[in-house]
Kinemage of the C-alpha trace (Angstrom):
@kinemage 1
@onewidth
@group {chain A} dominant
@subgroup {mainchain}
@vectorlist {calphas} color= white
{ca met a 1} P -37.432 -2.763 -19.772
{ca asn a 2} L -37.534 0.244 -22.117
{ca thr a 3} L -35.544 3.152 -20.692
{ca ile a 4} L -33.524 5.833 -22.434
{ca ile a 5} L -29.941 5.158 -21.367
{ca lys a 6} L -27.599 8.143 -21.276
{ca lys a 7} L -25.040 7.327 -18.592
{ca ile a 8} L -23.470 3.956 -17.794
{ca gly a 9} L -21.268 3.476 -14.767
{ca ile a 10} L -18.205 1.253 -14.902
{ca ile a 11} L -16.622 -0.199 -11.772
{ca ser a 12} L -13.702 -2.602 -12.005
{ca lys a 13} L -12.141 -4.948 -9.517
{ca pro a 14} L -9.485 -2.983 -7.591
{ca arg a 15} L -5.906 -3.434 -8.740
{ca lys a 16} L -7.005 -5.585 -11.693
{ca ser a 17} L -4.041 -4.674 -13.893
{ca asp a 18} L -5.260 -6.505 -17.012
{ca ala a 19} L -8.546 -4.565 -16.943
{ca gly a 20} L -6.931 -1.515 -18.582
{ca pro a 21} L -7.309 -2.544 -22.257
{ca ile a 22} L -10.850 -3.826 -21.561
{ca leu a 23} L -11.811 -0.489 -19.995
{ca ser a 24} L -10.310 1.530 -22.832
{ca asp a 25} L -12.181 -0.475 -25.467
{ca leu a 26} L -15.427 -0.297 -23.510
{ca ile a 27} L -15.225 3.492 -23.103
{ca arg a 28} L -14.595 3.989 -26.835
{ca trp a 29} L -17.525 1.706 -27.676
{ca leu a 30} L -19.933 3.473 -25.310
{ca lys a 31} L -18.945 6.914 -26.622
{ca ser a 32} L -19.520 5.709 -30.186
{ca lys a 33} L -23.074 4.888 -29.114
{ca gly a 34} L -23.607 8.350 -27.612
{ca ile a 35} L -23.374 7.050 -24.031
{ca glu a 36} L -21.477 8.902 -21.315
{ca pro a 37} L -19.271 6.460 -19.360
{ca leu a 38} L -18.839 7.181 -15.656
{ca met a 39} L -16.009 5.718 -13.568
{ca asp a 40} L -14.976 6.029 -9.978
{ca gln a 41} L -11.492 7.326 -9.251
{ca glu a 42} L -10.038 3.879 -8.549
{ca thr a 43} L -11.349 2.375 -11.784
{ca ala a 44} L -10.304 5.442 -13.799
{ca gly a 45} L -6.807 5.115 -12.339
{ca leu a 46} L -6.373 1.782 -14.120
{ca ile a 47} L -6.231 3.640 -17.460
{ca asp a 48} L -5.022 7.053 -16.249
{ca phe a 49} L -8.472 8.540 -16.928
{ca asp a 50} L -9.418 11.754 -15.107
{ca ser a 51} L -12.463 11.273 -12.849
{ca ser a 52} L -13.616 12.969 -9.658
{ca his a 53} L -16.456 10.509 -8.994
{ca thr a 54} L -16.580 8.232 -5.975
{ca arg a 55} L -18.226 4.804 -6.103
{ca pro a 56} L -21.369 6.117 -4.338
{ca asp a 57} L -21.515 8.822 -7.036
{ca ile a 58} L -21.537 6.134 -9.737
{ca ala a 59} L -24.395 4.311 -8.015
{ca leu a 60} L -26.393 7.532 -7.871
{ca leu a 61} L -25.724 8.954 -11.345
{ca ser a 62} L -25.793 5.889 -13.611
{ca asp a 63} L -28.719 4.416 -15.540
{ca phe a 64} L -27.043 1.075 -14.919
{ca ile a 65} L -23.601 -0.126 -13.846
{ca ile a 66} L -21.196 -2.507 -15.551
{ca val a 67} L -19.108 -4.383 -12.987
{ca leu a 68} L -15.845 -5.824 -14.307
{ca gly a 69} L -14.515 -8.457 -11.928
{ca gly a 70} L -15.973 -11.275 -9.895
{ca asp a 71} L -18.826 -11.904 -7.501
{ca gly a 72} L -17.052 -10.084 -4.657
{ca thr a 73} L -16.775 -6.894 -6.703
{ca leu a 74} L -20.439 -7.116 -7.692
{ca ile a 75} L -21.523 -7.609 -4.075
{ca ser a 76} L -19.557 -4.525 -3.022
{ca val a 77} L -21.378 -2.502 -5.697
{ca ala a 78} L -24.738 -3.944 -4.634
{ca arg a 79} L -24.051 -2.713 -1.102
{ca leu a 80} L -23.427 0.799 -2.470
{ca ile a 81} L -26.670 0.821 -4.443
{ca gly a 82} L -28.824 -0.064 -1.447
{ca gly a 83} L -32.460 0.699 -2.207
{ca arg a 84} L -31.866 2.811 -5.337
{ca gly a 85} L -32.616 -0.106 -7.665
{ca thr a 86} L -29.851 0.727 -10.156
{ca pro a 87} L -29.424 -2.343 -12.415
{ca ile a 88} L -26.053 -4.130 -12.425
{ca leu a 89} L -24.442 -5.978 -15.320
{ca gly a 90} L -21.775 -8.321 -13.956
{ca val a 91} L -18.981 -9.170 -16.414
{ca asn a 92} L -16.532 -11.763 -15.175
{ca leu a 93} L -12.845 -11.190 -15.863
{ca gly a 94} L -11.798 -14.631 -14.647
{ca ser a 95} L -13.702 -17.866 -14.186
{ca leu a 96} L -17.489 -17.795 -14.441
{ca gly a 97} L -19.219 -16.393 -11.347
{ca phe a 98} L -22.663 -17.122 -9.953
{ca leu a 99} L -23.505 -13.391 -10.079
{ca thr a 100} L -21.049 -12.152 -12.710
{ca glu a 101} L -22.269 -14.679 -15.253
{ca val a 102} L -21.574 -12.692 -18.436
{ca thr a 103} L -18.249 -13.308 -20.185
{ca leu a 104} L -16.233 -10.699 -22.092
{ca asp a 105} L -17.236 -12.332 -25.382
{ca glu a 106} L -20.892 -11.948 -24.434
{ca met a 107} L -20.634 -8.373 -23.157
{ca tyr a 108} L -20.911 -6.328 -26.370
{ca pro a 109} L -23.767 -8.351 -27.965
{ca leu a 110} L -25.659 -8.058 -24.680
{ca leu a 111} L -24.984 -4.301 -24.483
{ca glu a 112} L -26.368 -3.939 -28.014
{ca lys a 113} L -29.598 -5.592 -26.897
{ca ile a 114} L -29.801 -3.424 -23.785
{ca leu a 115} L -29.320 -0.188 -25.725
{ca ser a 116} L -32.026 -1.282 -28.169
{ca gly a 117} L -34.451 -1.549 -25.240
{ca asp a 118} L -34.183 -5.279 -24.523
{ca met a 119} L -33.015 -5.503 -20.909
{ca ser a 120} L -33.771 -8.626 -18.834
{ca leu a 121} L -33.692 -8.121 -15.074
{ca asp a 122} L -33.451 -10.658 -12.267
{ca glu a 123} L -34.453 -9.223 -8.879
{ca arg a 124} L -32.619 -10.639 -5.855
{ca trp a 125} L -33.967 -9.897 -2.401
{ca thr a 126} L -31.709 -9.043 0.519
{ca leu a 127} L -31.594 -9.300 4.315
{ca asp a 128} L -31.550 -6.529 6.915
{ca val a 129} L -29.200 -7.259 9.806
{ca ser a 130} L -29.302 -5.441 13.146
{ca val a 131} L -26.764 -5.783 15.980
{ca gln a 132} L -28.401 -5.040 19.339
{ca arg a 133} L -27.091 -4.687 22.891
{ca glu a 134} L -29.487 -4.256 25.815
{ca asp a 135} L -32.313 -3.395 23.384
{ca lys a 136} L -30.226 -0.675 21.709
{ca glu a 137} L -29.343 -0.961 18.023
{ca leu a 138} L -25.586 -0.600 17.588
{ca ala a 139} L -25.328 -1.169 13.852
{ca lys a 140} L -27.461 -2.001 10.846
{ca phe a 141} L -26.512 -3.609 7.546
{ca thr a 142} L -28.081 -5.039 4.394
{ca val a 143} L -26.643 -8.178 2.798
{ca leu a 144} L -27.158 -9.891 -0.538
{ca asn a 145} L -25.431 -13.181 0.281
{ca asp a 146} L -25.113 -13.875 3.969
{ca val a 147} L -24.501 -12.844 7.546
{ca val a 148} L -21.932 -14.924 9.406
{ca ile a 149} L -21.334 -15.154 13.155
{ca asn a 150} L -17.850 -16.561 13.628
{ca lys a 151} L -15.253 -17.010 16.340
{ca gly a 152} L -11.663 -15.837 16.258
{ca ala a 153} L -8.789 -18.162 15.466
{ca leu a 154} L -8.028 -18.981 19.119
{ca ala a 155} L -11.567 -18.901 20.509
{ca arg a 156} L -13.422 -22.004 21.654
{ca met a 157} L -16.770 -23.125 20.287
{ca ile a 158} L -19.424 -20.492 20.860
{ca leu a 159} L -23.019 -20.748 22.067
{ca met a 160} L -25.688 -19.119 19.908
{ca glu a 161} L -29.261 -19.099 21.172
{ca thr a 162} L -31.507 -18.982 18.104
{ca val a 163} L -35.135 -17.857 18.057
{ca ile a 164} L -37.452 -17.688 15.015
{ca asp a 165} L -40.519 -15.424 15.215
{ca gly a 166} L -40.300 -15.515 19.000
{ca arg a 167} L -40.130 -19.321 19.140
{ca tyr a 168} L -37.008 -21.007 20.468
{ca leu a 169} L -35.217 -23.148 17.862
{ca asn a 170} L -31.929 -24.258 19.415
{ca thr a 171} L -28.786 -23.143 21.202
{ca tyr a 172} L -26.030 -24.073 18.785
{ca arg a 173} L -22.581 -24.973 20.066
{ca ala a 174} L -20.393 -24.506 16.994
{ca asp a 175} L -17.588 -22.527 15.367
{ca gly a 176} L -20.211 -20.141 14.065
{ca met a 177} L -23.384 -19.751 12.043
{ca ile a 178} L -24.306 -18.678 8.503
{ca ile a 179} L -27.687 -17.092 7.744
{ca ser a 180} L -28.031 -16.968 3.983
{ca thr a 181} L -30.333 -15.839 1.199
{ca pro a 182} L -30.934 -18.167 -1.778
{ca thr a 183} L -28.445 -15.989 -3.694
{ca gly a 184} L -25.863 -16.794 -1.027
{ca ser a 185} L -26.704 -20.505 -0.969
{ca thr a 186} L -23.869 -21.162 -3.438
{ca ala a 187} L -21.338 -19.216 -1.332
{ca tyr a 188} L -20.119 -19.929 2.236
{ca ser a 189} L -23.342 -21.744 3.151
{ca leu a 190} L -22.628 -24.403 0.511
{ca ser a 191} L -19.202 -25.054 2.037
{ca ala a 192} L -20.889 -25.592 5.415
{ca gly a 193} L -23.197 -28.263 3.984
{ca gly a 194} L -26.155 -26.045 3.183
{ca pro a 195} L -28.447 -26.728 0.202
{ca ile a 196} L -28.431 -24.944 -3.144
{ca ile a 197} L -31.643 -22.934 -3.465
{ca asn a 198} L -32.904 -21.233 -6.614
{ca pro a 199} L -32.803 -17.440 -6.046
{ca lys a 200} L -36.509 -17.159 -6.872
{ca val a 201} L -37.441 -19.395 -3.916
{ca gly a 202} L -38.605 -17.566 -0.788
{ca ala a 203} L -36.379 -19.067 1.899
{ca ile a 204} L -33.604 -18.337 4.386
{ca ile a 205} L -30.928 -20.916 5.244
{ca ile a 206} L -29.494 -21.281 8.759
{ca ser a 207} L -26.272 -23.307 8.686
{ca pro a 208} L -24.150 -24.012 11.780
{ca ile a 209} L -20.405 -24.078 11.119
{ca cys a 210} L -18.725 -27.267 12.415
{ca pro a 211} L -21.388 -27.946 15.111
{ca his a 212} L -20.464 -29.901 18.248
{ca thr a 213} L -23.543 -32.089 17.790
{ca ile a 214} L -23.627 -33.803 14.405
{ca thr a 215} L -27.442 -33.720 14.312
{ca asn a 216} L -27.386 -29.900 14.207
{ca arg a 217} L -27.888 -29.651 10.468
{ca pro a 218} L -28.735 -26.694 8.198
{ca ile a 219} L -32.389 -25.712 8.263
{ca val a 220} L -34.438 -23.809 5.666
{ca val a 221} L -37.103 -21.405 6.937
{ca arg a 222} L -39.570 -19.038 5.295
{ca glu a 223} L -38.323 -15.730 3.931
{ca asp a 224} L -40.719 -13.635 6.038
{ca val a 225} L -39.548 -14.769 9.490
{ca met a 226} L -37.446 -12.829 11.980
{ca ile a 227} L -34.351 -14.645 13.213
{ca glu a 228} L -32.721 -13.614 16.501
{ca val a 229} L -29.351 -15.032 17.500
{ca thr a 230} L -28.044 -14.194 20.993
{ca leu a 231} L -24.392 -14.797 21.834
{ca arg a 232} L -24.322 -16.904 25.024
{ca ser a 233} L -20.546 -17.253 25.267
{ca glu a 234} L -18.473 -15.066 27.583
{ca asn a 235} L -14.888 -13.904 27.043
{ca glu a 236} L -14.680 -15.105 23.445
{ca asp a 237} L -13.468 -13.346 20.303
{ca val a 238} L -16.618 -13.281 18.141
{ca asn a 239} L -17.602 -11.152 15.134
{ca val a 240} L -20.517 -10.839 12.770
{ca thr a 241} L -19.430 -10.570 9.122
{ca leu a 242} L -21.619 -9.130 6.367
{ca asp a 243} L -21.263 -10.554 2.840
{ca gly a 244} L -17.651 -11.333 3.739
{ca gln a 245} L -16.792 -7.648 3.335
{ca glu a 246} L -17.606 -5.882 6.581
{ca gly a 247} L -17.368 -6.976 10.199
{ca tyr a 248} L -18.610 -5.955 13.634
{ca pro a 249} L -17.416 -7.292 17.035
{ca leu a 250} L -19.919 -9.000 19.325
{ca gln a 251} L -20.009 -9.163 23.120
{ca tyr a 252} L -21.701 -11.541 25.538
{ca leu a 253} L -25.530 -11.317 25.196
{ca asp a 254} L -25.371 -9.229 22.031
{ca lys a 255} L -28.194 -10.091 19.654
{ca val a 256} L -28.083 -10.349 15.861
{ca val a 257} L -31.534 -9.835 14.331
{ca val a 258} L -32.081 -10.854 10.705
{ca lys a 259} L -35.148 -10.340 8.513
{ca lys a 260} L -36.028 -9.828 4.871
{ca ser a 261} L -35.240 -6.347 3.570
{ca ala a 262} L -37.484 -4.153 1.449
{ca asn a 263} L -34.454 -3.526 -0.797
{ca thr a 264} L -33.827 -5.669 -3.856
{ca ile a 265} L -30.829 -5.875 -6.161
{ca arg a 266} L -31.570 -5.912 -9.886
{ca leu a 267} L -29.139 -7.944 -11.977
{ca ile a 268} L -29.057 -7.646 -15.766
{ca thr a 269} L -29.080 -11.173 -17.182
{ca ser a 270} L -28.304 -12.716 -20.534
{ca pro a 271} L -31.392 -14.143 -22.287
{ca asp a 272} L -29.130 -16.875 -23.678
{ca lys a 273} L -28.092 -18.222 -20.267
{ca asp a 274} L -30.136 -19.610 -17.374
{ca tyr a 275} L -29.480 -20.273 -13.680
{ca tyr a 276} L -29.087 -24.020 -14.113
{ca glu a 277} L -26.561 -23.581 -16.902
{ca val a 278} L -24.474 -21.372 -14.607
{ca leu a 279} L -24.708 -24.021 -11.873
{ca arg a 280} L -23.553 -26.764 -14.225
{ca gln a 281} L -20.602 -24.725 -15.465
{ca lys a 282} L -19.504 -23.335 -12.107
{ca leu a 283} L -19.839 -26.606 -10.174
{ca arg a 284} L -18.571 -28.662 -13.117
{ca trp a 285} L -21.510 -31.041 -13.051
{ca gly a 286} L -21.258 -33.873 -15.557
{ca leu a 287} L -17.541 -33.325 -16.189
């Protein structure tokens, strides 16, 4: 990807106190390269830097965005970007992440390559999620990782009638359900017994959470299907959660409709690191 880069956004994990020196060094380095650094007010506050920009401003104005933090911070930025296609470079400030795979030691050499015109991009597709009640759309979201239907702490198991492309699949009796992209296959879905799927594979994972019937196992379906889940439980505390960062309450007979989105998220990757290497390191395979 050969693009003239003039402005680079920087968004840090909120309240990450040790990010201050990293931010200061990064800003000095970018300015020495003739690049204008842009920060949102919260990130700028970590180093007492004056900025009037909001996070949506950064997503709109930047040629690409450096995210300092973990996977959760990167996902929050991806949600801001939406369909704009602004590339994201995820730099992990703690342990290696599945999305924030670049370490601090790797950041500056990789930035040198990017500014010289050598930018490698990995496109991750997303899911559109619609909450419907009596054929009216109440809310709409886009997720990178997953959509989760889950009960409250004191609620009983819930019934979730599940239909794929108009064909009945099953009515799950469980604590909840996870509908995940391949990107999200290493997140909550993995904890629920779902498979790890390479992000380049076209598939959606449906994983029941603690199902009443042990034979109700995770199922992998094509990426181009439409999944409809209708809540068949009355008087229960149930919510739908989007990428673990936003929630919406569900009522009896509410329907959650999930399908592949036209929006993709573009992640800047290191040419010296591949997906399987990240898996081995993060999951500690062979150790």
